[in-house]
Steps between C-alpha positions, in 0.01 A plus 500: 500500500441611142754666273361840603532432871838480665579375847575779743614540858199316647561192285873512578442512874234227477750272322772571756263439792355182348852362475614600847731779387529793740541853368493858625317778317636857505295779340669810357450764230544377141864426421635492146878484543762342724594850617143575611486168680825564683382845610164382637555154644682603816642205687300226327729197545602244241601493137362767272490432130452641155333316215561513128230376264655414165438323172759353264506501121337156483212611722614335824391702801732551798453639847832573669483570872813619675612699800413866453861623482601276209651662191547248224510505125198337340738338247675319786166382635405374152809282485437369849141391432533408131282780363564704186448875465307571820311827513250635747148371442214730411235596756230308310701178516580558866128526576416202278741256665557630855189710558694802626571849377841664452633605838345197668703220340532217749566127500161469669361576153589140414169420667346617171728270298448175686304335218682626192854500644612756243743676734854380562635610837858605576576551869799661663646214705635747758144623553434175685754597766237746627200413711237626462472610138287801407284526188203701377172302541392554136475878545747765612314638802623232739789267569462137602775343708530122467761250612738373235355151559149637451607676182655185352182313595296766317709445185434126523127560549490707181700240307811712446850363543741793513839521336732592787742770386815614678440872452803576717722321246332686212571831674864397555532419128369844411740670743793305351389591146482870591839489671655339193344765275634778723848342495485484121412869478800611705 
């Protein structure tokens, strides 16, 4: 692969197959949001996620993958992972490091970062209570279901050790903060 060529679905599936990791491929119209995904997926079992591609003020790149219903403050996530001033990464950087376009952000994009290891990964620990897990296969016109064991194996194969984040606790902190603010306003 050269800098102009990024691994795609075929390379992803070849890597999974070569390492004995089973997966299921589900084709669908292009999906850009969690809401679109929920409306079109039907009864596709397992954990469904959302991904946030971010960069901090020192240039560190982060991919946060969490259950699709999560609502957390980025500032809370920063504290949890030790980042400073996270903001969403630009489309050009997303393509450069993960080889995907906006709307198709996926941890499978780490396939394109297995040599440089520029991306830090933050995973929702509760996500691993679901089996299988569902991700875009480097484009948003399909979903790939993979076991949680297979997904963790994929991360190892790409050389990424995730920071496991208790997103449930972060959401509880935010709820408590809001409740305290509402109490103070009364």
